[in-house]
N, CA, C, O and CB atoms as a CASP TS submission, in Angstrom:
PFRMAT TS
TARGET T0000
AUTHOR 0000-0000-0000
METHOD Language model
MODEL 1
PARENT N/A
ATOM      1  N   UNK     1       5.692  17.698  -7.415  1.00  0.00           N
ATOM      2  CA  UNK     1       4.719  16.745  -6.347  1.00  0.00           C
ATOM      3  C   UNK     1       5.531  14.953  -6.793  1.00  0.00           C
ATOM      4  O   UNK     1       5.974  14.781  -7.928  1.00  0.00           O
ATOM      5  CB  UNK     1       2.364  16.919  -6.967  1.00  0.00           C
ATOM      6  N   UNK     2       5.593  13.908  -5.819  1.00  0.00           N
ATOM      7  CA  UNK     2       6.117  12.775  -6.065  1.00  0.00           C
ATOM      8  C   UNK     2       4.713  11.914  -6.476  1.00  0.00           C
ATOM      9  O   UNK     2       3.493  11.963  -6.316  1.00  0.00           O
ATOM     10  CB  UNK     2       7.026  12.270  -4.794  1.00  0.00           C
ATOM     11  N   UNK     3       5.737  11.110  -7.105  1.00  0.00           N
ATOM     12  CA  UNK     3       4.845   9.655  -7.636  1.00  0.00           C
ATOM     13  C   UNK     3       4.214   9.139  -6.339  1.00  0.00           C
ATOM     14  O   UNK     3       4.588   9.473  -5.215  1.00  0.00           O
ATOM     15  CB  UNK     3       5.938   8.237  -8.372  1.00  0.00           C
ATOM     16  N   UNK     4       3.431   8.473  -6.557  1.00  0.00           N
ATOM     17  CA  UNK     4       2.338   7.731  -5.780  1.00  0.00           C
ATOM     18  C   UNK     4       3.399   6.078  -6.314  1.00  0.00           C
ATOM     19  O   UNK     4       3.815   5.925  -7.463  1.00  0.00           O
ATOM     20  CB  UNK     4       0.164   8.064  -6.560  1.00  0.00           C
ATOM     21  N   UNK     5       3.610   5.138  -5.262  1.00  0.00           N
ATOM     22  CA  UNK     5       4.446   3.583  -5.433  1.00  0.00           C
ATOM     23  C   UNK     5       3.475   2.775  -5.213  1.00  0.00           C
ATOM     24  O   UNK     5       3.076   2.751  -4.048  1.00  0.00           O
ATOM     25  CB  UNK     5       5.725   3.147  -4.376  1.00  0.00           C
ATOM     26  N   UNK     6       2.704   1.761  -6.334  1.00  0.00           N
ATOM     27  CA  UNK     6       2.198   0.978  -5.626  1.00  0.00           C
ATOM     28  C   UNK     6       3.094  -0.715  -5.575  1.00  0.00           C
ATOM     29  O   UNK     6       3.844  -1.059  -6.488  1.00  0.00           O
ATOM     30  CB  UNK     6       0.751   1.064  -6.159  1.00  0.00           C
ATOM     31  N   UNK     7       2.894  -1.340  -4.695  1.00  0.00           N
ATOM     32  CA  UNK     7       3.644  -2.755  -5.070  1.00  0.00           C
ATOM     33  C   UNK     7       2.545  -3.607  -4.363  1.00  0.00           C
ATOM     34  O   UNK     7       1.963  -3.436  -3.292  1.00  0.00           O
ATOM     35  CB  UNK     7       5.433  -3.030  -4.386  1.00  0.00           C
ATOM     36  N   UNK     8       2.432  -4.783  -5.507  1.00  0.00           N
ATOM     37  CA  UNK     8       1.276  -5.783  -4.551  1.00  0.00           C
ATOM     38  C   UNK     8       2.241  -7.446  -4.794  1.00  0.00           C
ATOM     39  O   UNK     8       2.643  -8.073  -5.774  1.00  0.00           O
ATOM     40  CB  UNK     8      -0.969  -5.826  -5.557  1.00  0.00           C
ATOM     41  N   UNK     9       2.283  -7.638  -3.272  1.00  0.00           N
ATOM     42  CA  UNK     9       2.959  -8.543  -2.793  1.00  0.00           C
ATOM     43  C   UNK     9       2.270 -10.209  -3.106  1.00  0.00           C
ATOM     44  O   UNK     9       1.206 -10.622  -2.646  1.00  0.00           O
ATOM     45  CB  UNK     9       3.087  -8.087  -1.332  1.00  0.00           C
ATOM     46  N   UNK    10       2.993 -10.788  -3.795  1.00  0.00           N
ATOM     47  CA  UNK    10       1.735 -11.886  -4.647  1.00  0.00           C
ATOM     48  C   UNK    10       1.934 -12.850  -3.320  1.00  0.00           C
ATOM     49  O   UNK    10       0.984 -13.090  -2.575  1.00  0.00           O
ATOM     50  CB  UNK    10       2.240 -12.863  -6.683  1.00  0.00           C
ATOM     51  N   UNK    11       3.001 -13.276  -3.138  1.00  0.00           N
ATOM     52  CA  UNK    11       3.162 -14.323  -1.986  1.00  0.00           C
ATOM     53  C   UNK    11       2.618 -13.749  -0.640  1.00  0.00           C
ATOM     54  O   UNK    11       2.113 -14.588   0.106  1.00  0.00           O
ATOM     55  CB  UNK    11       4.755 -14.736  -1.782  1.00  0.00           C
ATOM     56  N   UNK    12       2.641 -12.335  -0.170  1.00  0.00           N
ATOM     57  CA  UNK    12       2.517 -12.741   0.701  1.00  0.00           C
ATOM     58  C   UNK    12       1.258 -11.706   1.155  1.00  0.00           C
ATOM     59  O   UNK    12       1.057 -11.196   2.257  1.00  0.00           O
ATOM     60  CB  UNK    12       3.761 -12.924   1.322  1.00  0.00           C
ATOM     61  N   UNK    13       0.442 -11.577  -0.167  1.00  0.00           N
ATOM     62  CA  UNK    13      -1.054 -10.962  -0.330  1.00  0.00           C
ATOM     63  C   UNK    13      -1.149  -9.145   0.372  1.00  0.00           C
ATOM     64  O   UNK    13      -2.053  -8.710   1.086  1.00  0.00           O
ATOM     65  CB  UNK    13      -2.277 -12.216   0.749  1.00  0.00           C
ATOM     66  N   UNK    14      -0.100  -8.497  -0.049  1.00  0.00           N
ATOM     67  CA  UNK    14      -0.266  -7.389   0.607  1.00  0.00           C
ATOM     68  C   UNK    14      -0.016  -6.106  -0.902  1.00  0.00           C
ATOM     69  O   UNK    14       0.742  -6.113  -1.872  1.00  0.00           O
ATOM     70  CB  UNK    14       0.969  -7.403   2.081  1.00  0.00           C
ATOM     71  N   UNK    15      -1.224  -5.019  -0.352  1.00  0.00           N
ATOM     72  CA  UNK    15      -0.456  -4.357  -1.269  1.00  0.00           C
ATOM     73  C   UNK    15      -0.486  -3.148  -0.425  1.00  0.00           C
ATOM     74  O   UNK    15      -1.121  -2.924   0.605  1.00  0.00           O
ATOM     75  CB  UNK    15      -0.976  -4.274  -2.799  1.00  0.00           C
ATOM     76  N   UNK    16       0.724  -2.080  -1.400  1.00  0.00           N
ATOM     77  CA  UNK    16       1.298  -1.184  -0.214  1.00  0.00           C
ATOM     78  C   UNK    16       1.195   0.382  -1.200  1.00  0.00           C
ATOM     79  O   UNK    16       1.386   0.547  -2.405  1.00  0.00           O
ATOM     80  CB  UNK    16       3.276  -1.781   0.416  1.00  0.00           C
ATOM     81  N   UNK    17       1.014   0.856  -0.684  1.00  0.00           N
ATOM     82  CA  UNK    17       1.511   2.231  -1.492  1.00  0.00           C
ATOM     83  C   UNK    17       2.100   3.614  -0.528  1.00  0.00           C
ATOM     84  O   UNK    17       1.784   4.088   0.563  1.00  0.00           O
ATOM     85  CB  UNK    17       0.051   2.822  -2.401  1.00  0.00           C
ATOM     86  N   UNK    18       2.866   3.863  -1.320  1.00  0.00           N
ATOM     87  CA  UNK    18       3.625   5.128  -0.559  1.00  0.00           C
ATOM     88  C   UNK    18       3.552   6.082  -1.311  1.00  0.00           C
ATOM     89  O   UNK    18       3.214   5.990  -2.491  1.00  0.00           O
ATOM     90  CB  UNK    18       5.073   5.030  -0.197  1.00  0.00           C
ATOM     91  N   UNK    19       3.937   7.397  -0.583  1.00  0.00           N
ATOM     92  CA  UNK    19       3.465   8.638  -0.583  1.00  0.00           C
ATOM     93  C   UNK    19       4.546   9.485  -1.111  1.00  0.00           C
ATOM     94  O   UNK    19       4.440  10.417  -1.908  1.00  0.00           O
ATOM     95  CB  UNK    19       2.993   9.031   0.717  1.00  0.00           C
ATOM     96  N   UNK    20       5.715   8.969  -0.485  1.00  0.00           N
ATOM     97  CA  UNK    20       7.181   9.389   0.357  1.00  0.00           C
ATOM     98  C   UNK    20       8.622   8.157   0.188  1.00  0.00           C
ATOM     99  O   UNK    20       8.421   6.958  -0.009  1.00  0.00           O
ATOM    100  CB  UNK    20       6.672   9.443   2.333  1.00  0.00           C
ATOM    101  N   UNK    21       9.474   8.533   0.266  1.00  0.00           N
ATOM    102  CA  UNK    21      10.429   7.687   0.475  1.00  0.00           C
ATOM    103  C   UNK    21       9.958   6.108   1.644  1.00  0.00           C
ATOM    104  O   UNK    21       9.553   6.094   2.806  1.00  0.00           O
ATOM    105  CB  UNK    21      11.609   8.768   1.073  1.00  0.00           C
ATOM    106  N   UNK    22      10.137   5.405   1.047  1.00  0.00           N
ATOM    107  CA  UNK    22       9.655   4.368   1.840  1.00  0.00           C
ATOM    108  C   UNK    22      11.135   3.911   3.016  1.00  0.00           C
ATOM    109  O   UNK    22      10.840   3.158   3.944  1.00  0.00           O
ATOM    110  CB  UNK    22       9.080   3.011   0.631  1.00  0.00           C
ATOM    111  N   UNK    23      12.182   4.244   2.945  1.00  0.00           N
ATOM    112  CA  UNK    23      13.201   4.372   3.845  1.00  0.00           C
ATOM    113  C   UNK    23      12.900   5.362   4.798  1.00  0.00           C
ATOM    114  O   UNK    23      13.827   5.640   5.559  1.00  0.00           O
ATOM    115  CB  UNK    23      14.391   4.634   3.232  1.00  0.00           C
ATOM    116  N   UNK    24      11.870   5.947   4.946  1.00  0.00           N
ATOM    117  CA  UNK    24      11.538   7.124   6.401  1.00  0.00           C
ATOM    118  C   UNK    24      10.650   6.349   6.682  1.00  0.00           C
ATOM    119  O   UNK    24       9.688   7.010   7.074  1.00  0.00           O
ATOM    120  CB  UNK    24      10.979   8.911   6.317  1.00  0.00           C
ATOM    121  N   UNK    25      10.464   5.410   6.695  1.00  0.00           N
ATOM    122  CA  UNK    25       9.426   4.563   7.736  1.00  0.00           C
ATOM    123  C   UNK    25       9.968   4.404   9.366  1.00  0.00           C
ATOM    124  O   UNK    25      10.872   3.904  10.035  1.00  0.00           O
ATOM    125  CB  UNK    25       9.251   2.852   7.082  1.00  0.00           C
ATOM    126  N   UNK    26       9.349   4.807   9.421  1.00  0.00           N
ATOM    127  CA  UNK    26      10.202   5.133  11.130  1.00  0.00           C
ATOM    128  C   UNK    26       8.934   4.387  12.233  1.00  0.00           C
ATOM    129  O   UNK    26       9.363   3.782  13.216  1.00  0.00           O
ATOM    130  CB  UNK    26      10.419   7.534  11.633  1.00  0.00           C
ATOM    131  N   UNK    27       7.827   4.444  12.077  1.00  0.00           N
ATOM    132  CA  UNK    27       6.735   3.498  12.509  1.00  0.00           C
ATOM    133  C   UNK    27       5.774   3.288  12.363  1.00  0.00           C
ATOM    134  O   UNK    27       5.284   4.355  11.993  1.00  0.00           O
ATOM    135  CB  UNK    27       6.502   3.409  13.230  1.00  0.00           C
ATOM    136  N   UNK    28       4.597   2.145  12.407  1.00  0.00           N
ATOM    137  CA  UNK    28       3.866   1.062  11.647  1.00  0.00           C
ATOM    138  C   UNK    28       2.219   1.052  12.830  1.00  0.00           C
ATOM    139  O   UNK    28       2.263   0.362  13.849  1.00  0.00           O
ATOM    140  CB  UNK    28       5.092  -0.782  11.610  1.00  0.00           C
ATOM    141  N   UNK    29       1.239   1.674  12.579  1.00  0.00           N
ATOM    142  CA  UNK    29       0.314   1.770  13.226  1.00  0.00           C
ATOM    143  C   UNK    29      -0.802   0.608  12.798  1.00  0.00           C
ATOM    144  O   UNK    29      -1.133   0.969  11.669  1.00  0.00           O
ATOM    145  CB  UNK    29      -0.023   3.104  13.137  1.00  0.00           C
ATOM    146  N   UNK    30      -1.433  -0.404  13.064  1.00  0.00           N
ATOM    147  CA  UNK    30      -2.183  -0.952  12.771  1.00  0.00           C
ATOM    148  C   UNK    30      -3.753  -0.789  12.753  1.00  0.00           C
ATOM    149  O   UNK    30      -4.140  -0.732  13.920  1.00  0.00           O
ATOM    150  CB  UNK    30      -1.793  -1.611  13.187  1.00  0.00           C
ATOM    151  N   UNK    31      -4.760  -0.695  11.894  1.00  0.00           N
ATOM    152  CA  UNK    31      -6.083  -0.446  12.335  1.00  0.00           C
ATOM    153  C   UNK    31      -6.701  -1.653  12.467  1.00  0.00           C
ATOM    154  O   UNK    31      -6.154  -2.738  12.270  1.00  0.00           O
ATOM    155  CB  UNK    31      -6.830   0.404  11.493  1.00  0.00           C
ATOM    156  N   UNK    32      -8.112  -1.442  12.881  1.00  0.00           N
ATOM    157  CA  UNK    32      -9.054  -2.356  13.094  1.00  0.00           C
ATOM    158  C   UNK    32      -9.612  -3.371  11.100  1.00  0.00           C
ATOM    159  O   UNK    32     -10.132  -4.483  11.002  1.00  0.00           O
ATOM    160  CB  UNK    32     -10.476  -1.162  14.032  1.00  0.00           C
ATOM    161  N   UNK    33      -9.278  -2.558  10.099  1.00  0.00           N
ATOM    162  CA  UNK    33      -9.558  -2.657   9.188  1.00  0.00           C
ATOM    163  C   UNK    33      -8.065  -3.720   7.911  1.00  0.00           C
ATOM    164  O   UNK    33      -7.837  -3.901   6.715  1.00  0.00           O
ATOM    165  CB  UNK    33     -10.034  -1.138   9.102  1.00  0.00           C
ATOM    166  N   UNK    34      -7.573  -4.041   9.090  1.00  0.00           N
ATOM    167  CA  UNK    34      -6.110  -5.109   8.091  1.00  0.00           C
ATOM    168  C   UNK    34      -5.688  -3.795   6.997  1.00  0.00           C
ATOM    169  O   UNK    34      -5.412  -3.970   5.810  1.00  0.00           O
ATOM    170  CB  UNK    34      -6.953  -7.115   6.733  1.00  0.00           C
ATOM    171  N   UNK    35      -5.708  -2.637   7.605  1.00  0.00           N
ATOM    172  CA  UNK    35      -4.790  -2.171   6.986  1.00  0.00           C
ATOM    173  C   UNK    35      -3.694  -1.368   8.498  1.00  0.00           C
ATOM    174  O   UNK    35      -3.847  -0.987   9.659  1.00  0.00           O
ATOM    175  CB  UNK    35      -5.560  -1.135   5.685  1.00  0.00           C
ATOM    176  N   UNK    36      -2.620  -1.490   7.451  1.00  0.00           N
ATOM    177  CA  UNK    36      -1.540  -0.868   8.491  1.00  0.00           C
ATOM    178  C   UNK    36      -1.073   0.678   7.747  1.00  0.00           C
ATOM    179  O   UNK    36      -0.982   0.855   6.532  1.00  0.00           O
ATOM    180  CB  UNK    36       0.029  -2.103   8.679  1.00  0.00           C
ATOM    181  N   UNK    37      -0.779   1.859   8.964  1.00  0.00           N
ATOM    182  CA  UNK    37      -0.763   2.885   8.092  1.00  0.00           C
ATOM    183  C   UNK    37       1.071   3.206   8.584  1.00  0.00           C
ATOM    184  O   UNK    37       1.755   3.084   9.601  1.00  0.00           O
ATOM    185  CB  UNK    37      -2.204   4.231   8.425  1.00  0.00           C
ATOM    186  N   UNK    38       1.228   3.583   7.424  1.00  0.00           N
ATOM    187  CA  UNK    38       2.915   3.697   7.749  1.00  0.00           C
ATOM    188  C   UNK    38       3.609   5.016   7.895  1.00  0.00           C
ATOM    189  O   UNK    38       3.445   5.886   7.039  1.00  0.00           O
ATOM    190  CB  UNK    38       3.738   3.059   6.605  1.00  0.00           C
ATOM    191  N   UNK    39       4.519   5.242   9.133  1.00  0.00           N
ATOM    192  CA  UNK    39       4.503   6.954   9.330  1.00  0.00           C
ATOM    193  C   UNK    39       5.895   7.359   8.672  1.00  0.00           C
ATOM    194  O   UNK    39       6.301   6.639   7.759  1.00  0.00           O
ATOM    195  CB  UNK    39       4.444   7.554  11.190  1.00  0.00           C
ATOM    196  N   UNK    40       6.547   8.296   9.007  1.00  0.00           N
ATOM    197  CA  UNK    40       7.756   8.916   9.340  1.00  0.00           C
ATOM    198  C   UNK    40       8.092   9.352  10.750  1.00  0.00           C
ATOM    199  O   UNK    40       7.094   9.456  11.463  1.00  0.00           O
ATOM    200  CB  UNK    40       7.836   9.960   8.582  1.00  0.00           C
ATOM    201  N   UNK    41       9.792   9.766  11.605  1.00  0.00           N
ATOM    202  CA  UNK    41       9.931   9.924  12.876  1.00  0.00           C
ATOM    203  C   UNK    41       8.685  11.109  12.778  1.00  0.00           C
ATOM    204  O   UNK    41       7.900  10.968  13.716  1.00  0.00           O
ATOM    205  CB  UNK    41      11.571  10.289  13.441  1.00  0.00           C
ATOM    206  N   UNK    42       8.298  12.322  11.796  1.00  0.00           N
ATOM    207  CA  UNK    42       7.655  13.200  12.891  1.00  0.00           C
ATOM    208  C   UNK    42       5.549  12.760  13.048  1.00  0.00           C
ATOM    209  O   UNK    42       4.676  13.451  13.574  1.00  0.00           O
ATOM    210  CB  UNK    42       8.068  15.222  12.185  1.00  0.00           C
ATOM    211  N   UNK    43       5.424  11.394  12.348  1.00  0.00           N
ATOM    212  CA  UNK    43       4.676  11.259  12.469  1.00  0.00           C
ATOM    213  C   UNK    43       3.184  11.206  11.534  1.00  0.00           C
ATOM    214  O   UNK    43       1.986  10.995  11.728  1.00  0.00           O
ATOM    215  CB  UNK    43       4.980  11.724  13.137  1.00  0.00           C
ATOM    216  N   UNK    44       3.884  11.462  10.684  1.00  0.00           N
ATOM    217  CA  UNK    44       2.769  11.821   9.320  1.00  0.00           C
ATOM    218  C   UNK    44       3.452  10.205   8.667  1.00  0.00           C
ATOM    219  O   UNK    44       4.367   9.386   8.745  1.00  0.00           O
ATOM    220  CB  UNK    44       3.186  13.865   7.992  1.00  0.00           C
ATOM    221  N   UNK    45       2.109  10.594   7.977  1.00  0.00           N
ATOM    222  CA  UNK    45       1.716   9.402   6.998  1.00  0.00           C
ATOM    223  C   UNK    45       2.170   9.386   5.698  1.00  0.00           C
ATOM    224  O   UNK    45       1.960  10.234   4.830  1.00  0.00           O
ATOM    225  CB  UNK    45       0.354   9.290   6.827  1.00  0.00           C
ATOM    226  N   UNK    46       2.946   8.140   5.602  1.00  0.00           N
ATOM    227  CA  UNK    46       3.814   8.641   4.013  1.00  0.00           C
ATOM    228  C   UNK    46       3.378   7.192   3.352  1.00  0.00           C
ATOM    229  O   UNK    46       3.698   7.166   2.164  1.00  0.00           O
ATOM    230  CB  UNK    46       6.076   8.972   4.074  1.00  0.00           C
ATOM    231  N   UNK    47       2.763   6.030   3.780  1.00  0.00           N
ATOM    232  CA  UNK    47       1.861   4.810   3.069  1.00  0.00           C
ATOM    233  C   UNK    47       1.143   4.530   4.149  1.00  0.00           C
ATOM    234  O   UNK    47       0.910   5.105   5.213  1.00  0.00           O
ATOM    235  CB  UNK    47       2.621   3.405   2.444  1.00  0.00           C
ATOM    236  N   UNK    48       0.673   2.962   3.375  1.00  0.00           N
ATOM    237  CA  UNK    48      -0.053   2.159   4.082  1.00  0.00           C
ATOM    238  C   UNK    48       0.365   1.020   3.136  1.00  0.00           C
ATOM    239  O   UNK    48       0.919   1.116   2.041  1.00  0.00           O
ATOM    240  CB  UNK    48      -1.604   2.546   4.317  1.00  0.00           C
ATOM    241  N   UNK    49      -0.144  -0.421   4.013  1.00  0.00           N
ATOM    242  CA  UNK    49      -0.146  -1.583   3.543  1.00  0.00           C
ATOM    243  C   UNK    49      -1.176  -2.497   4.050  1.00  0.00           C
ATOM    244  O   UNK    49      -1.141  -3.045   5.151  1.00  0.00           O
ATOM    245  CB  UNK    49       1.003  -2.031   3.697  1.00  0.00           C
ATOM    246  N   UNK    50      -2.309  -2.650   2.959  1.00  0.00           N
ATOM    247  CA  UNK    50      -3.504  -3.748   2.950  1.00  0.00           C
ATOM    248  C   UNK    50      -3.335  -5.439   2.667  1.00  0.00           C
ATOM    249  O   UNK    50      -3.435  -6.099   1.633  1.00  0.00           O
ATOM    250  CB  UNK    50      -4.447  -3.259   1.811  1.00  0.00           C
ATOM    251  N   UNK    51      -2.969  -5.892   4.372  1.00  0.00           N
ATOM    252  CA  UNK    51      -3.000  -6.813   4.502  1.00  0.00           C
ATOM    253  C   UNK    51      -4.311  -7.667   3.720  1.00  0.00           C
ATOM    254  O   UNK    51      -5.365  -7.046   3.582  1.00  0.00           O
ATOM    255  CB  UNK    51      -2.793  -6.761   5.688  1.00  0.00           C
ATOM    256  N   UNK    52      -4.218  -9.150   3.197  1.00  0.00           N
ATOM    257  CA  UNK    52      -5.035 -10.132   2.830  1.00  0.00           C
ATOM    258  C   UNK    52      -5.784  -9.295   1.849  1.00  0.00           C
ATOM    259  O   UNK    52      -6.957  -9.159   2.196  1.00  0.00           O
ATOM    260  CB  UNK    52      -5.834 -10.836   3.978  1.00  0.00           C
ATOM    261  N   UNK    53      -5.477  -8.684   0.722  1.00  0.00           N
ATOM    262  CA  UNK    53      -5.821  -7.627  -0.327  1.00  0.00           C
ATOM    263  C   UNK    53      -6.767  -8.715  -1.396  1.00  0.00           C
ATOM    264  O   UNK    53      -7.992  -8.600  -1.399  1.00  0.00           O
ATOM    265  CB  UNK    53      -4.183  -6.801  -1.144  1.00  0.00           C
ATOM    266  N   UNK    54      -6.148  -9.656  -2.196  1.00  0.00           N
ATOM    267  CA  UNK    54      -7.087 -10.438  -2.735  1.00  0.00           C
ATOM    268  C   UNK    54      -7.438 -11.719  -1.885  1.00  0.00           C
ATOM    269  O   UNK    54      -7.069 -11.872  -0.721  1.00  0.00           O
ATOM    270  CB  UNK    54      -6.640 -10.764  -4.042  1.00  0.00           C
ATOM    271  N   UNK    55      -8.230 -12.665  -2.637  1.00  0.00           N
ATOM    272  CA  UNK    55      -9.135 -13.913  -2.601  1.00  0.00           C
ATOM    273  C   UNK    55      -8.211 -14.217  -3.381  1.00  0.00           C
ATOM    274  O   UNK    55      -7.777 -13.649  -4.383  1.00  0.00           O
ATOM    275  CB  UNK    55     -10.723 -14.065  -2.992  1.00  0.00           C
ATOM    276  N   UNK    56      -7.841 -15.444  -2.707  1.00  0.00           N
ATOM    277  CA  UNK    56      -7.141 -16.315  -3.439  1.00  0.00           C
ATOM    278  C   UNK    56      -7.346 -17.117  -4.913  1.00  0.00           C
ATOM    279  O   UNK    56      -6.558 -17.729  -5.635  1.00  0.00           O
ATOM    280  CB  UNK    56      -7.039 -17.064  -2.628  1.00  0.00           C
ATOM    281  N   UNK    57      -8.180 -16.944  -4.968  1.00  0.00           N
ATOM    282  CA  UNK    57      -8.906 -17.216  -6.756  1.00  0.00           C
ATOM    283  C   UNK    57      -8.568 -16.143  -7.686  1.00  0.00           C
ATOM    284  O   UNK    57      -8.169 -16.186  -8.850  1.00  0.00           O
ATOM    285  CB  UNK    57     -10.767 -17.204  -6.867  1.00  0.00           C
ATOM    286  N   UNK    58      -8.780 -15.325  -7.026  1.00  0.00           N
ATOM    287  CA  UNK    58      -8.091 -14.035  -7.610  1.00  0.00           C
ATOM    288  C   UNK    58      -7.081 -13.821  -8.160  1.00  0.00           C
ATOM    289  O   UNK    58      -7.010 -13.145  -9.187  1.00  0.00           O
ATOM    290  CB  UNK    58      -7.905 -13.296  -6.970  1.00  0.00           C
ATOM    291  N   UNK    59      -5.690 -14.582  -7.337  1.00  0.00           N
ATOM    292  CA  UNK    59      -4.637 -14.169  -7.786  1.00  0.00           C
ATOM    293  C   UNK    59      -4.259 -14.839  -8.426  1.00  0.00           C
ATOM    294  O   UNK    59      -3.414 -14.307  -9.147  1.00  0.00           O
ATOM    295  CB  UNK    59      -3.913 -13.866  -7.192  1.00  0.00           C
ATOM    296  N   UNK    60      -4.443 -16.128  -8.680  1.00  0.00           N
ATOM    297  CA  UNK    60      -4.235 -17.811  -9.736  1.00  0.00           C
ATOM    298  C   UNK    60      -3.617 -17.132 -10.812  1.00  0.00           C
ATOM    299  O   UNK    60      -2.583 -17.677 -11.198  1.00  0.00           O
ATOM    300  CB  UNK    60      -5.925 -18.884 -10.442  1.00  0.00           C
ATOM    301  N   UNK    61      -4.101 -15.622 -11.685  1.00  0.00           N
ATOM    302  CA  UNK    61      -3.561 -15.640 -12.756  1.00  0.00           C
ATOM    303  C   UNK    61      -3.703 -14.863 -13.069  1.00  0.00           C
ATOM    304  O   UNK    61      -4.066 -14.718 -14.236  1.00  0.00           O
ATOM    305  CB  UNK    61      -3.665 -16.257 -13.438  1.00  0.00           C
ATOM    306  N   UNK    62      -3.464 -13.570 -12.027  1.00  0.00           N
ATOM    307  CA  UNK    62      -3.091 -12.330 -12.235  1.00  0.00           C
ATOM    308  C   UNK    62      -1.265 -12.065 -13.123  1.00  0.00           C
ATOM    309  O   UNK    62      -0.415 -12.945 -13.256  1.00  0.00           O
ATOM    310  CB  UNK    62      -3.257 -11.741 -10.612  1.00  0.00           C
ATOM    311  N   UNK    63      -1.148 -10.526 -13.603  1.00  0.00           N
ATOM    312  CA  UNK    63      -0.261 -10.850 -14.341  1.00  0.00           C
ATOM    313  C   UNK    63      -0.054  -9.353 -13.940  1.00  0.00           C
ATOM    314  O   UNK    63       1.093  -9.022 -13.639  1.00  0.00           O
ATOM    315  CB  UNK    63      -0.438 -11.547 -15.791  1.00  0.00           C
ATOM    316  N   UNK    64      -1.139  -8.329 -13.902  1.00  0.00           N
ATOM    317  CA  UNK    64      -1.223  -6.683 -13.647  1.00  0.00           C
ATOM    318  C   UNK    64      -2.087  -6.327 -12.814  1.00  0.00           C
ATOM    319  O   UNK    64      -3.197  -6.856 -12.885  1.00  0.00           O
ATOM    320  CB  UNK    64      -1.549  -5.854 -14.764  1.00  0.00           C
ATOM    321  N   UNK    65      -1.805  -5.287 -11.748  1.00  0.00           N
ATOM    322  CA  UNK    65      -3.110  -4.884 -11.181  1.00  0.00           C
ATOM    323  C   UNK    65      -3.676  -4.149 -11.746  1.00  0.00           C
ATOM    324  O   UNK    65      -2.899  -3.310 -12.202  1.00  0.00           O
ATOM    325  CB  UNK    65      -3.170  -4.435 -10.128  1.00  0.00           C
ATOM    326  N   UNK    66      -4.890  -3.920 -12.061  1.00  0.00           N
ATOM    327  CA  UNK    66      -5.741  -3.071 -12.430  1.00  0.00           C
ATOM    328  C   UNK    66      -5.518  -1.283 -11.658  1.00  0.00           C
ATOM    329  O   UNK    66      -5.960  -0.960 -10.555  1.00  0.00           O
ATOM    330  CB  UNK    66      -7.111  -3.891 -12.061  1.00  0.00           C
ATOM    331  N   UNK    67      -4.963  -0.638 -12.329  1.00  0.00           N
ATOM    332  CA  UNK    67      -5.113   0.712 -10.721  1.00  0.00           C
ATOM    333  C   UNK    67      -5.962   1.530 -12.163  1.00  0.00           C
ATOM    334  O   UNK    67      -5.690   1.502 -13.363  1.00  0.00           O
ATOM    335  CB  UNK    67      -2.838   1.958  -9.626  1.00  0.00           C
ATOM    336  N   UNK    68      -7.079   2.229 -11.389  1.00  0.00           N
ATOM    337  CA  UNK    68      -7.391   3.248 -12.126  1.00  0.00           C
ATOM    338  C   UNK    68      -7.089   4.454 -11.337  1.00  0.00           C
ATOM    339  O   UNK    68      -7.055   4.532 -10.109  1.00  0.00           O
ATOM    340  CB  UNK    68      -8.718   3.160 -12.573  1.00  0.00           C
ATOM    341  N   UNK    69      -6.873   5.396 -12.212  1.00  0.00           N
ATOM    342  CA  UNK    69      -6.209   7.022 -11.541  1.00  0.00           C
ATOM    343  C   UNK    69      -7.407   8.741 -12.397  1.00  0.00           C
ATOM    344  O   UNK    69      -7.641   9.012 -13.575  1.00  0.00           O
ATOM    345  CB  UNK    69      -3.700   7.154 -12.497  1.00  0.00           C
ATOM    346  N   UNK    70      -7.654   9.156 -11.637  1.00  0.00           N
ATOM    347  CA  UNK    70      -8.349  10.708 -12.027  1.00  0.00           C
ATOM    348  C   UNK    70      -7.634  12.201 -10.959  1.00  0.00           C
ATOM    349  O   UNK    70      -7.258  12.207  -9.787  1.00  0.00           O
ATOM    350  CB  UNK    70     -10.435  10.513 -11.574  1.00  0.00           C
ATOM    351  N   UNK    71      -7.671  13.000 -11.700  1.00  0.00           N
ATOM    352  CA  UNK    71      -7.207  13.972 -11.410  1.00  0.00           C
ATOM    353  C   UNK    71      -8.108  14.687 -11.194  1.00  0.00           C
ATOM    354  O   UNK    71      -8.837  14.836 -12.175  1.00  0.00           O
ATOM    355  CB  UNK    71      -6.459  14.349 -12.066  1.00  0.00           C
ATOM    356  N   UNK    72      -8.451  15.313 -10.161  1.00  0.00           N
ATOM    357  CA  UNK    72     -10.392  16.189  -9.540  1.00  0.00           C
ATOM    358  C   UNK    72      -9.584  17.669  -9.272  1.00  0.00           C
ATOM    359  O   UNK    72      -8.729  17.984  -8.444  1.00  0.00           O
ATOM    360  CB  UNK    72     -11.533  15.292  -7.247  1.00  0.00           C
ATOM    361  N   UNK    73     -10.253  18.418 -10.354  1.00  0.00           N
ATOM    362  CA  UNK    73      -9.698  19.789 -10.158  1.00  0.00           C
ATOM    363  C   UNK    73     -11.459  20.485  -9.126  1.00  0.00           C
ATOM    364  O   UNK    73     -11.518  21.645  -8.719  1.00  0.00           O
ATOM    365  CB  UNK    73      -9.175  20.725 -12.236  1.00  0.00           C
TER
END
């Protein structure tokens, strides 16, 4: 299993989550909720980008992005 990669761009205020290699990106599809699905050449979703992820007041002092994870069996 490949690790999930999570990136927060403070300047652009976007959150990017990748399930596969970002260099495989071929197509992007914007949804109505300011989320962009990133797909490979075969149309498989390999990641997504959330626009306007944080309010400006939340971004001022952020140094680490809180991430919660859990494995459900």
